[in-house]
MARSELO-971577 format. One record per atom (N, C-alpha, C): residue in one letter; atom name; x, y, z. Coordinates in nm, 4 decimals. Each point is the difference from the previous one (the first is absolute). Last residue first. Layout:
# MARSELO-971577
{"a"; "CA"; {X; Y; Z}};
...
//
This chain:
# MARSELO-971577
{"x"; "N"; {-3.2426; 13.9860; -7.6355}};
{"x"; "CA"; {-0.0219; 0.1437; 0.0072}};
{"x"; "C"; {0.0562; 0.0632; -0.1158}};
{"x"; "N"; {0.0733; -0.4579; 0.0621}};
{"x"; "CA"; {-0.1405; 0.0234; -0.0347}};
{"x"; "C"; {-0.0256; 0.1512; -0.0014}};
{"x"; "N"; {0.4192; -0.1513; 0.1502}};
{"x"; "CA"; {-0.0123; -0.0172; -0.1449}};
{"x"; "C"; {-0.1398; 0.0327; -0.0457}};
{"x"; "N"; {0.0919; -0.0016; 0.4614}};
{"x"; "CA"; {0.0706; 0.1127; -0.0634}};
{"x"; "C"; {-0.0182; -0.0064; -0.1504}};
{"x"; "N"; {-0.1656; -0.3518; 0.2481}};
{"x"; "CA"; {-0.0806; 0.1201; 0.0277}};
{"x"; "C"; {0.0612; 0.1195; -0.0693}};
{"x"; "N"; {0.2400; -0.4009; -0.0162}};
{"x"; "CA"; {-0.1199; -0.0086; -0.0856}};
{"x"; "C"; {-0.0882; 0.1231; 0.0204}};
{"x"; "N"; {0.3795; -0.0401; 0.2729}};
{"x"; "CA"; {0.0390; 0.0263; -0.1382}};
{"x"; "C"; {-0.1222; -0.0003; -0.0942}};
{"x"; "N"; {-0.0629; -0.1203; 0.4495}};
{"x"; "CA"; {0.0308; 0.1426; -0.0106}};
{"x"; "C"; {0.0350; 0.0353; -0.1435}};
{"x"; "N"; {-0.0620; -0.4523; 0.0935}};
{"x"; "CA"; {-0.1272; 0.0706; 0.0096}};
{"x"; "C"; {0.0214; 0.1505; -0.0142}};
{"x"; "N"; {0.3757; -0.2669; 0.0267}};
{"x"; "CA"; {-0.0656; -0.0193; -0.1296}};
{"x"; "C"; {-0.1329; 0.0739; -0.0031}};
{"x"; "N"; {0.2286; -0.0094; 0.4042}};
{"x"; "CA"; {0.0712; 0.0869; -0.0943}};
{"x"; "C"; {-0.0633; -0.0092; -0.1383}};
{"x"; "N"; {-0.1636; -0.2862; 0.3261}};
{"x"; "CA"; {-0.0370; 0.1376; 0.0327}};
{"x"; "C"; {0.0658; 0.0972; -0.0981}};
{"x"; "N"; {0.1173; -0.4505; -0.0327}};
{"x"; "CA"; {-0.1378; 0.0194; -0.0452}};
{"x"; "C"; {-0.0473; 0.1435; 0.0281}};
{"x"; "N"; {0.4214; -0.1257; 0.1615}};
{"x"; "CA"; {0.0035; 0.0089; -0.1463}};
{"x"; "C"; {-0.1401; 0.0240; -0.0553}};
{"x"; "N"; {0.0410; -0.0765; 0.4605}};
{"x"; "CA"; {0.0595; 0.1299; -0.0342}};
{"x"; "C"; {-0.0005; 0.0199; -0.1519}};
{"x"; "N"; {-0.1395; -0.4164; 0.1542}};
{"x"; "CA"; {-0.0974; 0.1002; 0.0411}};
{"x"; "C"; {0.0493; 0.1400; -0.0388}};
{"x"; "N"; {0.2930; -0.3579; -0.0602}};
{"x"; "CA"; {-0.1074; -0.0048; -0.0994}};
{"x"; "C"; {-0.1047; 0.1070; 0.0302}};
{"x"; "N"; {0.3441; -0.0589; 0.3093}};
{"x"; "CA"; {0.0531; 0.0613; -0.1228}};
{"x"; "C"; {-0.1070; 0.0050; -0.1080}};
{"x"; "N"; {-0.1093; -0.2265; 0.3968}};
{"x"; "CA"; {0.0117; 0.1439; 0.0248}};
{"x"; "C"; {0.0501; 0.0730; -0.1246}};
{"x"; "N"; {-0.0122; -0.4657; -0.0182}};
{"x"; "CA"; {-0.1373; 0.0537; 0.0038}};
{"x"; "C"; {0.0016; 0.1517; 0.0227}};
{"x"; "N"; {0.4099; -0.2251; 0.0222}};
{"x"; "CA"; {-0.0481; 0.0064; -0.1389}};
{"x"; "C"; {-0.1422; 0.0553; -0.0057}};
{"x"; "N"; {0.1863; -0.0747; 0.4246}};
{"x"; "CA"; {0.0703; 0.1096; -0.0670}};
{"x"; "C"; {-0.0488; 0.0165; -0.1443}};
{"x"; "N"; {-0.1649; -0.3649; 0.2406}};
{"x"; "CA"; {-0.0536; 0.1241; 0.0556}};
{"x"; "C"; {0.0658; 0.1215; -0.0668}};
{"x"; "N"; {0.1647; -0.4214; -0.1087}};
{"x"; "CA"; {-0.1352; 0.0155; -0.0552}};
{"x"; "C"; {-0.0598; 0.1326; 0.0472}};
{"x"; "N"; {0.4142; -0.1284; 0.1803}};
{"x"; "CA"; {0.0140; 0.0416; -0.1400}};
{"x"; "C"; {-0.1363; 0.0258; -0.0635}};
{"x"; "N"; {0.0010; -0.1793; 0.4304}};
{"x"; "CA"; {0.0505; 0.1365; 0.0041}};
{"x"; "C"; {0.0149; 0.0554; -0.1419}};
{"x"; "N"; {-0.1140; -0.4499; 0.0444}};
{"x"; "CA"; {-0.1126; 0.0836; 0.0437}};
{"x"; "C"; {0.0411; 0.1474; -0.0007}};
{"x"; "N"; {0.3355; -0.3158; -0.0878}};
{"x"; "CA"; {-0.0923; 0.0124; -0.1137}};
{"x"; "C"; {-0.1210; 0.0867; 0.0354}};
{"x"; "N"; {0.3064; -0.1008; 0.3423}};
{"x"; "CA"; {0.0654; 0.0853; -0.0990}};
{"x"; "C"; {-0.0934; 0.0233; -0.1199}};
{"x"; "N"; {-0.1386; -0.3057; 0.3269}};
{"x"; "CA"; {-0.0044; 0.1366; 0.0531}};
{"x"; "C"; {0.0607; 0.0985; -0.0988}};
{"x"; "N"; {0.0334; -0.4509; -0.1106}};
{"x"; "CA"; {-0.1407; 0.0430; -0.0081}};
{"x"; "C"; {-0.0132; 0.1438; 0.0500}};
{"x"; "N"; {0.4183; -0.2045; 0.0457}};
{"x"; "CA"; {-0.0276; 0.0286; -0.1411}};
{"x"; "C"; {-0.1429; 0.0504; -0.0178}};
{"x"; "N"; {0.1269; -0.1510; 0.4246}};
{"x"; "CA"; {0.0674; 0.1257; -0.0306}};
{"x"; "C"; {-0.0278; 0.0419; -0.1445}};
{"x"; "N"; {-0.1585; -0.4162; 0.1278}};
{"x"; "CA"; {-0.0755; 0.1055; 0.0690}};
{"x"; "C"; {0.0608; 0.1373; -0.0289}};
{"x"; "N"; {0.2301; -0.3763; -0.1558}};
{"x"; "CA"; {-0.1213; 0.0217; -0.0787}};
{"x"; "C"; {-0.0864; 0.1100; 0.0627}};
{"x"; "N"; {0.3830; -0.1443; 0.2300}};
{"x"; "CA"; {0.0392; 0.0783; -0.1177}};
{"x"; "C"; {-0.1212; 0.0285; -0.0884}};
{"x"; "N"; {-0.0717; -0.2746; 0.3731}};
{"x"; "CA"; {0.0378; 0.1338; 0.0439}};
{"x"; "C"; {0.0380; 0.0869; -0.1193}};
{"x"; "N"; {-0.0833; -0.4517; -0.0803}};
{"x"; "CA"; {-0.1253; 0.0698; 0.0332}};
{"x"; "C"; {0.0302; 0.1440; 0.0419}};
{"x"; "N"; {0.3699; -0.2790; -0.0730}};
{"x"; "CA"; {-0.0691; 0.0277; -0.1266}};
{"x"; "C"; {-0.1283; 0.0802; 0.0251}};
{"x"; "N"; {0.2350; -0.1574; 0.3726}};
{"x"; "CA"; {0.0757; 0.1072; -0.0644}};
{"x"; "C"; {-0.0685; 0.0408; -0.1304}};
{"x"; "N"; {-0.1773; -0.3667; 0.2227}};
{"x"; "CA"; {-0.0264; 0.1207; 0.0783}};
{"x"; "C"; {0.0724; 0.1204; -0.0622}};
{"x"; "N"; {0.0854; -0.4214; -0.1858}};
{"x"; "CA"; {-0.1356; 0.0458; -0.0340}};
{"x"; "C"; {-0.0357; 0.1273; 0.0768}};
{"x"; "N"; {0.4094; -0.2080; 0.1022}};
{"x"; "CA"; {0.0042; 0.0516; -0.1367}};
{"x"; "C"; {-0.1360; 0.0559; -0.0416}};
{"x"; "N"; {0.0292; -0.2203; 0.4111}};
{"x"; "CA"; {0.0731; 0.1262; 0.0061}};
{"x"; "C"; {0.0047; 0.0663; -0.1377}};
{"x"; "N"; {-0.1848; -0.4272; 0.0243}};
{"x"; "CA"; {-0.0877; 0.0968; 0.0669}};
{"x"; "C"; {0.0669; 0.1374; 0.0036}};
{"x"; "N"; {0.2584; -0.3553; -0.1593}};
{"x"; "CA"; {-0.1055; 0.0332; -0.0967}};
{"x"; "C"; {-0.0941; 0.1051; 0.0589}};
{"x"; "N"; {0.3308; -0.1746; 0.2805}};
{"x"; "CA"; {0.0607; 0.0850; -0.1029}};
{"x"; "C"; {-0.1043; 0.0442; -0.1024}};
{"x"; "N"; {-0.1350; -0.3051; 0.3244}};
{"x"; "CA"; {0.0259; 0.1305; 0.0627}};
{"x"; "C"; {0.0601; 0.0968; -0.1019}};
{"x"; "N"; {-0.0608; -0.4433; -0.1370}};
{"x"; "CA"; {-0.1293; 0.0686; 0.0135}};
{"x"; "C"; {0.0179; 0.1384; 0.0618}};
{"x"; "N"; {0.3752; -0.2791; -0.0245}};
{"x"; "CA"; {-0.0380; 0.0426; -0.1347}};
{"x"; "C"; {-0.1328; 0.0760; 0.0036}};
{"x"; "N"; {0.1438; -0.1946; 0.3985}};
{"x"; "CA"; {0.0868; 0.1130; -0.0343}};
{"x"; "C"; {-0.0343; 0.0534; -0.1384}};
{"x"; "N"; {-0.2180; -0.3887; 0.1374}};
{"x"; "CA"; {-0.0480; 0.1143; 0.0783}};
{"x"; "C"; {0.0823; 0.1242; -0.0345}};
{"x"; "N"; {0.1390; -0.4051; -0.1892}};
{"x"; "CA"; {-0.1252; 0.0450; -0.0607}};
{"x"; "C"; {-0.0557; 0.1226; 0.0724}};
{"x"; "N"; {0.3790; -0.2080; 0.1808}};
{"x"; "CA"; {0.0353; 0.0605; -0.1292}};
{"x"; "C"; {-0.1251; 0.0573; -0.0664}};
{"x"; "N"; {-0.0642; -0.2432; 0.3919}};
{"x"; "CA"; {0.0673; 0.1273; 0.0301}};
{"x"; "C"; {0.0365; 0.0726; -0.1289}};
{"x"; "N"; {-0.1788; -0.4317; -0.0391}};
{"x"; "CA"; {-0.1023; 0.0958; 0.0434}};
{"x"; "C"; {0.0611; 0.1360; 0.0291}};
{"x"; "N"; {0.2909; -0.3550; -0.1008}};
{"x"; "CA"; {-0.0749; 0.0411; -0.1195}};
{"x"; "C"; {-0.1068; 0.1035; 0.0359}};
{"x"; "N"; {0.2342; -0.1889; 0.3556}};
{"x"; "CA"; {0.0902; 0.0831; -0.0794}};
{"x"; "C"; {-0.0722; 0.0520; -0.1248}};
{"x"; "N"; {-0.2281; -0.3081; 0.2706}};
{"x"; "CA"; {0.0105; 0.1302; 0.0666}};
{"x"; "C"; {0.0883; 0.0949; -0.0794}};
{"x"; "N"; {-0.0278; -0.4424; -0.1492}};
{"x"; "CA"; {-0.1288; 0.0677; -0.0220}};
{"x"; "C"; {0.0023; 0.1391; 0.0639}};
{"x"; "N"; {0.3715; -0.2744; 0.0783}};
{"x"; "CA"; {-0.0041; 0.0427; -0.1405}};
{"x"; "C"; {-0.1291; 0.0748; -0.0309}};
{"x"; "N"; {0.0417; -0.1886; 0.4268}};
{"x"; "CA"; {0.0986; 0.1071; -0.0157}};
{"x"; "C"; {-0.0028; 0.0540; -0.1425}};
{"x"; "N"; {-0.2635; -0.3773; 0.0932}};
{"x"; "CA"; {-0.0545; 0.1202; 0.0644}};
{"x"; "C"; {0.0935; 0.1191; -0.0186}};
{"x"; "N"; {0.1514; -0.4176; -0.1488}};
{"x"; "CA"; {-0.1089; 0.0471; -0.0863}};
{"x"; "C"; {-0.0625; 0.1272; 0.0565}};
{"x"; "N"; {0.3256; -0.2135; 0.2592}};
{"x"; "CA"; {0.0618; 0.0570; -0.1205}};
{"x"; "C"; {-0.1065; 0.0566; -0.0932}};
{"x"; "N"; {-0.1476; -0.2342; 0.3768}};
{"x"; "CA"; {0.0580; 0.1290; 0.0394}};
{"x"; "C"; {0.0644; 0.0690; -0.1199}};
{"x"; "N"; {-0.1626; -0.4341; -0.0679}};
{"x"; "CA"; {-0.1118; 0.0906; 0.0256}};
{"x"; "C"; {0.0517; 0.1395; 0.0351}};
{"x"; "N"; {0.3136; -0.3415; -0.0445}};
{"x"; "CA"; {-0.0555; 0.0340; -0.1312}};
{"x"; "C"; {-0.1145; 0.0997; 0.0147}};
{"x"; "N"; {0.1804; -0.1702; 0.3960}};
{"x"; "CA"; {0.0981; 0.0862; -0.0671}};
{"x"; "C"; {-0.0529; 0.0441; -0.1366}};
{"x"; "N"; {-0.2550; -0.3102; 0.2405}};
{"x"; "CA"; {-0.0053; 0.1309; 0.0658}};
{"x"; "C"; {0.0958; 0.0973; -0.0669}};
{"x"; "N"; {0.0115; -0.4447; -0.1444}};
{"x"; "CA"; {-0.1255; 0.0633; -0.0431}};
{"x"; "C"; {-0.0129; 0.1397; 0.0614}};
{"x"; "N"; {0.3629; -0.2604; 0.1384}};
{"x"; "CA"; {0.0163; 0.0377; -0.1412}};
{"x"; "C"; {-0.1242; 0.0719; -0.0512}};
{"x"; "N"; {-0.0159; -0.1782; 0.4331}};
{"x"; "CA"; {0.0923; 0.1138; -0.0042}};
{"x"; "C"; {0.0188; 0.0491; -0.1436}};
{"x"; "N"; {-0.2520; -0.3894; 0.0571}};
{"x"; "CA"; {-0.0728; 0.1154; 0.0534}};
{"x"; "C"; {0.0881; 0.1249; -0.0050}};
{"x"; "N"; {0.1945; -0.4101; -0.1159}};
{"x"; "CA"; {-0.0934; 0.0437; -0.1044}};
{"x"; "C"; {-0.0781; 0.1225; 0.0443}};
{"x"; "N"; {0.2859; -0.1978; 0.3147}};
{"x"; "CA"; {0.0783; 0.0583; -0.1100}};
{"x"; "C"; {-0.0916; 0.0528; -0.1101}};
{"x"; "N"; {-0.2005; -0.2330; 0.3511}};
{"x"; "CA"; {0.0498; 0.1297; 0.0469}};
{"x"; "C"; {0.0796; 0.0699; -0.1093}};
{"x"; "N"; {-0.1444; -0.4366; -0.0844}};
{"x"; "CA"; {-0.1135; 0.0930; -0.0020}};
{"x"; "C"; {0.0424; 0.1395; 0.0469}};
{"x"; "N"; {0.3201; -0.3461; 0.0249}};
{"x"; "CA"; {-0.0304; 0.0326; -0.1405}};
{"x"; "C"; {-0.1143; 0.1013; -0.0087}};
{"x"; "N"; {0.1041; -0.1657; 0.4254}};
{"x"; "CA"; {0.1082; 0.0859; -0.0478}};
{"x"; "C"; {-0.0242; 0.0419; -0.1456}};
{"x"; "N"; {-0.2914; -0.3113; 0.1859}};
{"x"; "CA"; {-0.0220; 0.1316; 0.0622}};
{"x"; "C"; {0.1058; 0.0981; -0.0497}};
{"x"; "N"; {0.0513; -0.4462; -0.1305}};
{"x"; "CA"; {-0.1131; 0.0626; -0.0694}};
{"x"; "C"; {-0.0280; 0.1398; 0.0552}};
{"x"; "N"; {0.3266; -0.2562; 0.2190}};
{"x"; "CA"; {0.0477; 0.0366; -0.1337}};
{"x"; "C"; {-0.1103; 0.0701; -0.0782}};
{"x"; "N"; {-0.1105; -0.1777; 0.4168}};
{"x"; "CA"; {0.0863; 0.1168; 0.0173}};
{"x"; "C"; {0.0518; 0.0491; -0.1350}};
{"x"; "N"; {-0.2493; -0.3973; 0.0029}};
{"x"; "CA"; {-0.0877; 0.1148; 0.0283}};
{"x"; "C"; {0.0837; 0.1268; 0.0167}};
{"x"; "N"; {0.2342; -0.4023; -0.0541}};
{"x"; "CA"; {-0.0716; 0.0329; -0.1237}};
{"x"; "C"; {-0.0882; 0.1245; 0.0196}};
{"x"; "N"; {0.2160; -0.1802; 0.3765}};
{"x"; "CA"; {0.0979; 0.0618; -0.0906}};
{"x"; "C"; {-0.0667; 0.0438; -0.1299}};
{"x"; "N"; {-0.2629; -0.2403; 0.3024}};
{"x"; "CA"; {0.0302; 0.1321; 0.0552}};
{"x"; "C"; {0.0990; 0.0744; -0.0902}};
{"x"; "N"; {-0.0970; -0.4465; -0.1054}};
{"x"; "CA"; {-0.1160; 0.0857; -0.0276}};
{"x"; "C"; {0.0258; 0.1420; 0.0496}};
{"x"; "N"; {0.3223; -0.3204; 0.1030}};
{"x"; "CA"; {-0.0010; 0.0253; -0.1445}};
{"x"; "C"; {-0.1141; 0.0945; -0.0375}};
{"x"; "N"; {0.0180; -0.1442; 0.4430}};
{"x"; "CA"; {0.1105; 0.0925; -0.0275}};
{"x"; "C"; {0.0063; 0.0339; -0.1497}};
{"x"; "N"; {-0.3126; -0.3219; 0.1364}};
{"x"; "CA"; {-0.0393; 0.1325; 0.0489}};
{"x"; "C"; {0.1096; 0.1030; -0.0284}};
{"x"; "N"; {0.0934; -0.4491; -0.0981}};
{"x"; "CA"; {-0.1005; 0.0517; -0.0938}};
{"x"; "C"; {-0.0431; 0.1416; 0.0405}};
{"x"; "N"; {0.2873; -0.2251; 0.2907}};
{"x"; "CA"; {0.0703; 0.0346; -0.1233}};
{"x"; "C"; {-0.0967; 0.0596; -0.1027}};
{"x"; "N"; {-0.1824; -0.1700; 0.3970}};
{"x"; "CA"; {0.0752; 0.1224; 0.0276}};
{"x"; "C"; {0.0755; 0.0471; -0.1251}};
{"x"; "N"; {-0.2242; -0.4099; -0.0247}};
{"x"; "CA"; {-0.0976; 0.1089; 0.0065}};
{"x"; "C"; {0.0712; 0.1322; 0.0241}};
{"x"; "N"; {0.2645; -0.3830; 0.0126}};
{"x"; "CA"; {-0.0490; 0.0233; -0.1367}};
{"x"; "C"; {-0.0973; 0.1167; -0.0029}};
{"x"; "N"; {0.1512; -0.1441; 0.4187}};
{"x"; "CA"; {0.1092; 0.0651; -0.0728}};
{"x"; "C"; {-0.0427; 0.0316; -0.1432}};
{"x"; "N"; {-0.2966; -0.2475; 0.2645}};
{"x"; "CA"; {0.0083; 0.1362; 0.0497}};
{"x"; "C"; {0.1080; 0.0775; -0.0757}};
{"x"; "N"; {-0.0350; -0.4556; -0.0886}};
{"x"; "CA"; {-0.1170; 0.0707; -0.0534}};
{"x"; "C"; {0.0033; 0.1469; 0.0408}};
{"x"; "N"; {0.3272; -0.2780; 0.1818}};
{"x"; "CA"; {0.0248; 0.0195; -0.1434}};
{"x"; "C"; {-0.1152; 0.0774; -0.0645}};
{"x"; "N"; {-0.0538; -0.1195; 0.4469}};
{"x"; "CA"; {0.1068; 0.0995; -0.0093}};
{"x"; "C"; {0.0311; 0.0291; -0.1465}};
{"x"; "N"; {-0.3008; -0.3471; 0.0963}};
{"x"; "CA"; {-0.0611; 0.1315; 0.0269}};
{"x"; "C"; {0.1030; 0.1119; -0.0119}};
{"x"; "N"; {0.1618; -0.4334; -0.0356}};
{"x"; "CA"; {-0.0864; 0.0282; -0.1150}};
{"x"; "C"; {-0.0664; 0.1368; 0.0154}};
{"x"; "N"; {0.2477; -0.1658; 0.3607}};
{"x"; "CA"; {0.0894; 0.0361; -0.1108}};
{"x"; "C"; {-0.0796; 0.0375; -0.1247}};
{"x"; "N"; {-0.2402; -0.1625; 0.3653}};
{"x"; "CA"; {0.0565; 0.1318; 0.0335}};
{"x"; "C"; {0.0905; 0.0484; -0.1118}};
{"x"; "N"; {-0.1703; -0.4303; -0.0326}};
{"x"; "CA"; {-0.1056; 0.0984; -0.0246}};
{"x"; "C"; {0.0506; 0.1414; 0.0267}};
{"x"; "N"; {0.2901; -0.3492; 0.1066}};
{"x"; "CA"; {-0.0181; 0.0063; -0.1453}};
{"x"; "C"; {-0.1067; 0.1029; -0.0360}};
{"x"; "N"; {0.0638; -0.0955; 0.4489}};
{"x"; "CA"; {0.1167; 0.0719; -0.0505}};
{"x"; "C"; {-0.0114; 0.0183; -0.1505}};
{"x"; "N"; {-0.3219; -0.2618; 0.2008}};
{"x"; "CA"; {-0.0191; 0.1388; 0.0420}};
{"x"; "C"; {0.1144; 0.0862; -0.0515}};
{"x"; "N"; {0.0376; -0.4602; -0.0672}};
{"x"; "CA"; {-0.1111; 0.0530; -0.0798}};
{"x"; "C"; {-0.0234; 0.1467; 0.0312}};
{"x"; "N"; {0.3134; -0.2315; 0.2589}};
{"x"; "CA"; {0.0486; 0.0185; -0.1366}};
{"x"; "C"; {-0.1068; 0.0607; -0.0877}};
{"x"; "N"; {-0.1212; -0.1102; 0.4329}};
{"x"; "CA"; {0.0918; 0.1137; 0.0029}};
{"x"; "C"; {0.0535; 0.0281; -0.1394}};
{"x"; "N"; {-0.2617; -0.3783; 0.0634}};
{"x"; "CA"; {-0.0840; 0.1200; 0.0000}};
{"x"; "C"; {0.0885; 0.1263; 0.0000}};
//
């Protein structure tokens, strides 16, 4: 019976060792997979950050271009306003000159009729 018990004990010890070896292999495999997933996650995060940085850079360039366009349009509008004021002033001067010329013509016609 002692031999049988010893034999069973040895068998159980071998089984336990096999199970422990399998668990260690599984643990190593899981650790390797976790490491791979972490690497892939870091790579994905880096790619995402790079894409965000590039998108932000493009947006900044576009915003700057828009600011320049706005500034250019504001300058154009300002110059157009000045031109309009200048044209209004010229129109008023021409109207006054025309009025004076018409009055002079009227005087001349009155003089000629007499």
